[in-house]
N, C-alpha and C positions, 0 to 999 in steps of 0.2 A: 505494499501499499505506501509506502513512504517513498519506493522508488518510482512510482508510477505516478507520482505527482510531481516530480522534478521537472524542470522546462522539458519540453518537447525537442528537438532537435530540427533546426531550421529545413531540413529536407524535409517534414512531415507537411510543412505549409500545405494549404488548402491550394494558391495559387501554385497549378504543376502542371504546366506544359506535357502536354500528352502523356496525363498521369492514368490515364487508362493503363496504357502499356511499360509506362516508366516511372519506375519509383523514385529515382535519383539519381545524380550525375556526381562521379565525385571526378577532382582534381588532385594525385600524387605527387609530392615534390621530396627527393631525397638529397640530402648535401650530408658533409663530411667536412669539422675543420683542419688548417691545416696545421703540418706537424704534430698532428695526433693519431697513435695509429689508430686504426678500428677496433669497435669495441668488440670483436673477439680474439683480438691480441691483445688489448689495453690492460693495464694490472688496476686493481682497485680504488686506487689511487686516481688512478690518471681515469679513468670515469669519474670518478665525484669530480674533479677538476671540469673535466669535458663537462658535465650536470650545469655546473655551478657556472663555466662563464657560459652557457648559453640561457639558463633562467634568469640572469645578469641582463643579457641582451633584450629577452623577451619581457624586462619586467619597463626597461628604458622606454623599449619602442611601442609598447601594448598593455594600457593599465587594464584592460579588460579583460583580461587571461588569469581564470583562474587554474590554481595550480596544486598538481597531486603529487605527490613525492612517496604517496602510499594508498590503495587503493584496497578497501574490505571487498569478498569474495561478490557479494549483492553490490556494490558499486559499480565492478569490473566486468560481471552477468549485465548491469544494465548500459553500459558502456558501449560493451561489445553490440548488440542487440539494436543500440541507436547506432553502430557501425562509426564510432567516431573512435574507436581505440581497436587493434589490432588482436583477435583471440590469444596469438602466438607472445605479443606482449609480455614478457618476465618484469613484473612489474618490481617484486618482492627482491631483484638482485640488487645489490648496490650502485650506484650512478642513474636509479632511472626515474625518470619522471617524464608525465603528462600534464598536458595542458591545456584550457578551453575556455574560444571565449561565451562571451557573455550568453549571444541567441544561439550558441550549439553549432554555428556554422562551418568553425575551422578549430583541426583538434594538431598538435604535436606529441612526438612523442619523441622523447632523449634517450638513447642509447638499447633503441630497438637493434636490427640489423645494422642500421648505420646513426653514426652521431646524433640526427635529425631527421625527422620524416612530420611534415606540413599535409596532412588531409583538409581538403575544403569541399564541402557537398552542400548541394542544392537541387531544388524540389523536380519531380520530373526531369523533361528532357531542356538541359538549359547547360551544360558544358561550356559555355562563353562564360556565364555567373562565375561558377565554381573554378574556372582558369582566375577569372579575375583578381577573384576573393583570394587562391593560394599565393599568386605572385606578388601583389599588392601588400602578402604578408611576408613572403621569404626577401621583398628590395626594403621591407625596413631592418628585417631583422641583417642582411647585408651589411649597411653602414653601421653594421657591432661588430661582426664578423666575418672572418677571414676564410672561405671554404677551397677548399682542395682542389684543382683544377691542372687538367694537360693539356695540352694542344692538340697532343696525338687522339688523347682518349674522351677527351669532356671532363665533367663531374665526377669523380674518383667516388666507388663504391664499393663496396666489402664485397659485392660479389661483380664481377667480370660483366652478368648479364646487364646491372641496372647502370654500369659506367655509357657514358653520352650527358643527354641533356637529362637525365637522372629523373623524368618524369613519367610517368602512366596516369593514363584515362582510363575511366572508367564507369558503366552506368551499370544501375538495378535493372533487369528486366523482369517482367510477367508474361511467361512465355503458354500459356497454358491452353493459346490453343491450339500454338505448333503441337505442343505435346498430348490434348488430343486426339490430335490429323498422326499422330505416330511419324512426323516430319521433324521433330528437333534432333534427330543425331544426326541428317544430314544434310542440315542447315549449320548444326555446327560445325559439322567436316568443311563445309565449304568457306566460313568463315574462318577455321584455322589457315587454310589456301593463304588468307592473306594478313596471315598473321594476328588474329583476333582470336583473343581466347574465353573460351565461356567456361564458368564453375559454378558454382553454390551462391549458397547465400553469404557465407562468410568467407569466399574467399579460394586461394591454391589445393585444399583439401576435401573442403564438400561438398556433398550431391547438389544437382538443381531440385531438391525435394521441392512439391506443391510447385515448381513447374517460376519459381524465381530464379532469376541465372543472373551473375554477376557478369557482363561484357565488357573486356576489358584488352587494352594494350600498351605494351612499352614502347617507347619513342615513336618513331612514326609522324605525319604530319597531323591538324587537328584534322584537318577537314577531308584524309581518308577513313579517318575515325569515324566523325560524322555518317559519312557516305553508308559504312557497313551497318551503323544504327538505323539511317533511312531505311536501307533494306532489310534490317531485322524487326522493324514500327510498320512495316507495309505487310511485310511476311504473315505476322502472328497477326495482321487485321483481314487479312485473308482469313487465317485460317479460321477465327472468331465469327465468320460469317458463313464459311463453310458448316460449323457446326450447327448453327441454327436456336435460336429463344428458345424450343421447346425441349430441346437438348437438354442443352444450357440451364431450364426451370428443373430438368429432372434429376440432372445430376446434383446441382444445387441442393434441394431437398435433399438426397438421400446421404448428403456431406452433413448437414443442419439434423435432419433426422438422426445418425451415429453420432454426433453430440452432444445433442439432446439427452442422450438415454445411456451415455457412458460418464461410470462417475470420475475417471481420470481420462486421462487423455496423452500419448507420450507428445517427442517434442517432433517426433514427424509427424504421426496422423492430425496433431496440431495443426503444423502448418498447410499439411494439406486440405484441412477443412477452412483456414483462412485462406487459401487459393481460391477454393470454389465462390467463398462466400465473395472476398472482391473482385470475381471478374461479372457474378449474380448482381454485385453494386453497380458496378461500370455501367451494368446495360438496365439498369435501372430494373430490377427482376421484383415481379409481388414475391411479398415474405421476406425480402433482404434490404429494406429502405436505408441501412446506415451510408454512411461515408464509407467510400473507398480508402479512404485517408485511416479512417477507423482501425479496418483490418490490417493498415499499415504499424499503425502505432501498437497495434497488441502482439505485430512482431516482434517489439521492442523489450517485452513483457515477459515473454516466455518461460524463461533462468533454460539460457540458451546455452550455457556449458554445462548442467546439468545439475543436478543436489543430491547431498549425501543422503538426503533424504529422498529419493523418487519416484514414490505414492506420493511425500506432498504438492513436491513440485507437478504431480500430476493432476492432482485436485483443481490447484489454483490455474492450470491451463483450462481446464474443463468449465471450471466459473468461467475466468472469462470471456469464452467462448459462447458460454448461455448467457453471459450478462449482455453481450453484442447481440446474439438473435432473439433477448429479448425487447 
């Protein structure tokens, strides 16, 4: 209850272009500070020094940042669900810190894989907004910090694959129409040929449960990535029209009945039910009068990394979804 009362991330705004298909757009930028070793090779004392340098710079250029040097498990679950922090961020290790601005549109991770990772998220299909916010923050920090750069390799990273511009664009799609038409695997293969990766809601190793898929690219031009996303938007809308409203109503009602009759829900089942609810709400199917953004907000509060008492988490998921359906 406390976590659900916390400010919503900016990407949950109702002003979300193409929000029926695209939940959010994200620009992520990595940088490393010159004359320091990468986090995987730095000593504890050096990591602490790096953290302090970044925190001092952040305080001097952005007074609205909230700084966490430690997170409770519940706070971490909520921030992962809001997509403000990576699920792999080892926040308990020395020299780690996390920062987020007042409206939850920009977050910074210190000493994750690299010294600094900036994430800017905006609502719906709005990559230009996330780009602007990320680089506004980066440019301000660059007045206080000197980043590692090579004329041959670009901005240096602990992973050779991330060297160069040090930027990744991504968008969170809801591809339930393509999933129902069994076209999603072939579309993913077509995107892979163009260097576009499609993963689950939480990136790298997660699956597209509920047809929520993170579409991303490292490097490349923004126009190329935008073109791939436009292709995906059009294919998803075509697939949804092919399925039809009657079939959607039946499947969404089956999902709702399952949720209403289940005292507990696993994380995977909860995401699948929310996926059907979201599509039905987007198409204004009778019986699903909630906003699609209500279902998106529910995704942030599903105990995403699990609970030591899974039966408690399962009951909380079931109660949350029943409340939405009521």
